[in-house]
N, C-alpha and C positions, 0 to 999 in steps of 0.2 A: 152625104157622108155619115156613116154610121157611127154613133155615139155609145160608147161604152160608159155605163152609169154605175154607181154605188150610191144608194139612197142615203143622204144626209138626214139626220133627224132635224125637226123644225129647230131654228134658231132665231125666231123674232124677236126674243126679250135680248139675244146677244147682239141682234144688228141695231136694235132700237138704243141699246146702251152705247154702243160704238159712235153711230152717227151722232148722238145727242151730245156725246162729249166732243167728239171732233167739231159740230157745229158750235159748241160753247167756247172753244178757245178763241183767246183774242191777241193778234187777229185770227180769225177763222180759218181752221186749218182743211185744206180741199182734200179729197180722195186722192187726187195726184200726189199730194205731198205725204199724205200718210203711207200710199205705196212706195213713193221714194224711199221714207224711212226704214220700212219694213222688209223692203227688197222685192216687191211684187208688182203686177201691173194695176193699173186704175179699175180696170174692168174686173179683175180678181176682189178688189177692196168693195167694189159695187155690189158683187154677189154676196159677199160675207154680210153687208149690210142688209141685203135683201132677203138673208136668211136660207141662201142655196148652198152655202159652203160653212162648215164648224172647221176652224183651223185647228192643229195639234197643240198641245199645251206650249211648246217652244215657240210658236208664232203668237200665242195668246199673250205670253209674257212680254213680247217685243211689242205688240199693240198697247198693253198696259203702260209700259215705260214711257211709249211716245206721247199717250194721252193722258198720263199722270192717272190712272185708274188702278186702284188695288188689284193685283193679279186675281185674288180669290173671287172677287166680284165678278171678274170676266169668266172664270172657269165655272163658277155657279150658273152663270147666264148660259153658257154653252152646253153645261150638262147639268141640268136641275135636278135635285134630289128624285129619286123614284125612276128615271130614265136610264136605260140601259147604257154604260160608259161606250163612248166611242172606241173603235178597235185601235190598238196601238199601230200607227202607220208603219213601224221598223218590223213589225211580228209577221211570220211567215202566214200567209193564208188571208191577210187582211187588204188584198187588194192593191197593195201598194202604199204610197203616201198618201196624205191628205188631198194632194193635188189631183189624184185619180178620180176625185169625187164625180167630176164632170171631165173625162179626157176626151180633147178635140183637137189632137194632133200637137205640132211642134210647140206651141204657145203653152200649152199644158205641160210639155215635157220641160221646158224652162222654169215653169214655177215648180215643178217636181224637185228640180235639181236646187232651187231656192230653198225648198223645204229642208233639204239634207245638207244645206250649207248652215241652216238656223240652227240644227240640232248635231252639228259634225262631232262634237266631243262628249255630248250629254250622255252616253252609254259609258263611257269610261269613268267619267266624273261622278255620276250618279248625284247631281247636285239637283237642287229644287229650281223653281222659274226664276226666283231674283238672282241667284248666281248664275244662272244660264244667260241672263240679260246683261251679266257683267255690271251692273247697277247697284250700288250700296243703297241699304234702305235710308230714308232721311228719317227726321224726327217722328213723322206721321206714320212711318212704315211703309211709305210708297217709293218705289224705285226711282232714281233720278234720271232724266234723260239729257243730262249735260255731258258732251264729247270730253271736257277738261276733267270732269269728276271720273268718268270711265279711265282717262289716262292714269290719273293719279290712283285709283284702285287697282290698275293693272300692275303700277310699278311699286306701290307702297302696301298695298294690302290686297295681294291676290287671293283668289279662292283657292280653299284646299282641294286638290287632286292628284291623283296618280299617274303613272307613265302611261303612254299609249303607243301603238305599233307607229314606228317610223312612216311607213306608208300612208297611215291615216293623219300623222302630223304633217306631212309634206302638203297633202291634199288641202288640208284645213287653211295652211298658209297661202297656199295657191289662191283659194276662195277668198280669202282676205285680201290678197293683192289686188283680185278683181273687184273687190267692194272700192278699194283706194282708186283704182282706175276709172271705175264709173261713179266716183264722188258721192258714193254713199257713206258719207263719214259718220254718221249716227250708227248706221249698222255696223260699220267697221269697229267704232269705239265701244259698242256692247259686247264684241265678240273678243276684242283683245284681252281683257283680263284672264280669261279660260285658256285662250290661245297662249299666254305666255306663260301661265302657270303650268300647261300641260308640257310646253317646251321645256322648261327648266325641269319638272318632274322626271320627263324621260331623257334628259341627258344625264342627271344624276343617277339614274336608274342603271345605265348602261356602261359597257367598259370598250375599250379598244377602238378598232374601227367605227363600230356601231356610236360609239360615244362622239368620235370626230364628227360624223354625219349629224348627230342630232345637235352638237354644238353650232355647226353650220347653219341647220334650221333655227335654232334660237337666235343666232346672230341676225339672220334674214327677219326674223319676229320683230326684234327689238329696232333694227333699223326700221321698218315699216312704222313702228310706233313713233320713232322719232319723226317720220314724215309727217304722220298726222299731227303731231305735237307742234311740228313747224308751221304747218297749216293754221292751225289755232292759236298761235303766236303764245305758246304755253312753254313755261320755263322748264316743264319736264323733259324738253328736246335734250337737255344735259345730261340727264340720268338715262334716258333711253340710249343715247349715243354711247355713253361709257359702258352700258352693259353690253351693247352691241359688238364694241371693240374687244372685250374681255372673252365674249363667246366665240367671236372671229378667230381671235388668237389661239384658242384652245382647239379649235377645229383643223388648224394647221393648214388651211386652204386660202390661196390668195383672192378668190372672187368674192366671198362674203368680207373679208378683210377690206377688200376695196370699198365695197358698199358700206360698210361700218364707219371707215375713214371718211368716206363722203359725207354722212350723217353728221360725223364730228366737225365738220369742216362748217357744215350749215349753222350748227350750235355756235361756233366760234364767230362765224359771220353776224349773226344775229346779236352776239355780245360786243360787235365793232372791231373784232380782232380780225379785219380783212387781210392784211399782209399775211399774219400767220396761218390763218386759213388757206391762202393762196399756196403759202410755201409747203403746207403740208399735203395739198392735193398734188402739185407737181412733183414732190418727192415719191409719194405713193405711185404716181403713174410711171415714173421712171423704173420704181421696183418691179412693177408689173410688166414692163416690157419683154422681159426675158421669159414670160411665162407664155406658151404657144396656144393653150386652150383657148376655146373660143368663149369660155366663160371669163376667163381673165380679160381676153379682149373688149367683151362686152362691158366689164366692170372698168376696165381703163377709159374706154370712151366716155362711158358716164362722167366719170372723174373729170375728164378734160373739159367737158360741158360746163360742169360744175365750177371747174376752176376759171373758166372764161367768164363766167357770170360774176364770181367774186372779183375777179380783176377789175371788172367794169366798177365796183364800190370804190375803189380808189383811182378811177381816172385812168387806167391803163388801157387805153383804147386799142392799140396794136396788139399788146400781148392777149387782151379777151378776146379779139376776132381771130388771133393766130391758133388759139387753143380750140375755137370751135372748128376751125379748117383740119385741125389734126384728128379732132374727133370724127368729122365727116369722113377723111381718109380712112379711118379705122372702121367706120360703120359699113363701109362698101365690102369689107372683108368679113362681116358677121353675118351668118344666117339667124335672123331673131325668130324665125317660125320653129327652131328646134332648140329644146331645152333651154330656153330663157324665161321660164317662167317667174324666176326671182327677180328679174330685171325691172326696175321701174322708168328709168330714162334709157330711152334708146337712139343711137346715133344714126336715124334716119335722115334723109335730104330732108324732108319736111319738119322734123324735129330740130334739127339743126339749123334751119331757117327759123324757126320759133325763137331759139336760143339768142340768134343774133337781134332779133327784136326785141327780146329781153335787156340785152346788151345795151343797145341804141336807149331804150327806154331808160335805164339806171345811168347812162352817160347823160342824160337830158339832151339828147341829140333827135329831136321830134321829126326834123326835116330827112335825116337820113333814114328814118324809121318807116316813114311814109310807103317807100317803094317796096319794103319789105311787106308791109301790112298787104300792099295790092297785089304781091306776085304769090302771097300765101292763100291756098284754099284751104279752109280749117276744117272741110270735109274730110281732108286726107289724113288727119289725125286720128288715130285709132280709137281714142278712148275719150269719154266726157271730160275727164280731168285735164287731158292736155289742150281739148277744144276750149276749155274755160280759160286756161292760161293764155292763150292766144287771145281771146276777146278781152281778158283783164288788161293785157299788154296794149291792145289798140286802145281800150277806153283812156288809159293814162295817156297814151300818144294825143290822141283828139283832146283830151282835157288841157294838156300842156299847150297845144295850138288853140286853145278857147274855143274849139268848136263845141258846142253843148250838145246839139242833135245828134250829132255822130257819137259822142261820148255816151249818151243815153241810149242809143240804140245797140252800141257794145255792151252796155251794161244789162239791156234787156236780153242779149244773146248769151250772156253769163247765164241768166235765170233759166233760159229756156234749155241751155244745155245741160246744166247742173246746178239745180236751186240751192243747194247746201252750199255750192261756191260763193252765191250771191250773198250769204250772210256772213262770210268770212270777215273778220275785223278790217282787213285792208281795203276788202271791196265795198264795205258799208262806210269806211271814211270818205270813199271817193265818191259814193252816194251822196253822203252829207256835205261835200264841198259843192257839188252839183246843185243840190236842194236851195242851199243858201247863198248861190249865185244870183247875180241879175237876170239870167234868163229864165223865161217862163217854158216849160216843157209840158204839154199835155199827158197825164197820166204818171208824172214824175212822183208825185207827193203819195199815188196809192202803190207805184213801186216801191218807195221808201218803206210805206208801213209793210207791206207784204215781206220786205227783207229784215225786217227787225230795227230800221231807222225810225227813230221818234222824232220828227221835226215839230 
């Protein structure tokens, strides 16, 4: 196979710095873990540390945030004084993006797309590296890599930026959704402040139908922020849901309003207002029933699935399962391969089965859940986030049944599918329960250390 190469300047100092800080982390961060955070492959990180690749400044900023290195230190290591600066990967004649340094087929094309994702709004924003990461400076001037901090930054202290073309905003939002689906929560958190700021600036700049379109995109962006806040058990879910509702109403479109309403119900459910959340969802589903568009049907199906899970919180088994059946019937009428880029929950057969499993788990009915576990093939779930959710439910079911080995096997499956899911508060609590049980499981203590549980 022929290889098209662009010579990269030596980067031994850069590679040494990254490798040293990665190994110095406690617990030690692996190349695979760093790759997951910055959105690249393990082999790509290996090549950076070997001095074969010099990332562009946008990616250097993300590596700095992940390893708590001052961005200036990384940039200086990558481009020491006296060396010709690296070409701008976005400029004509530069040979494409940084990923074209060694172009070897589809693998590198995927990494090239990742570079585009990391810098999706930087040209319009004209911001420095600290703002591109979405991370505010700490007292030491170093960016924080905490998802909760990024959520607060995006909602309360957004960076200053201007409007961007609607098509560019739409593509950025779809890529952010992809980060969520693949459980790249640190990457998503770092992108959200700039995404939200650009969405608001774009909406405020426009009028007429263009403003309605921008409002719909802003609604989806705030709903996605709420999804991440819910994953992190952050109280900012309320703020994100409220802003999503306001933007969705301004759009005048039912689909983003349905998604925003679903997000608001999640905030209500987490506050213990289960009946009110279910009533809100059912009313909204009925309102969307008159809209014949595919987007509205998809939003309604997602609402029905969330309503079913919400009803399980107050023990309404029949109502919960009926809502899943209704969503599955709707799902048969939806072509999710066309124009469904903004839909997080999809009422496919396997995902409806996943919600039945979640419902039995919430109802405390592990005996009913076991047959569902066994008839689901987790590989049929299209995203890492959904596969991790299945394994999380399975772990909880086996834990309820007192089966330590199967509980631990499910926890390890979560880490395999989506390492950041294994570090979520609810999963860490399950790991802690297992760690302090009377069951002795080889490898459990090491797993607990890797996932941030200190026993």
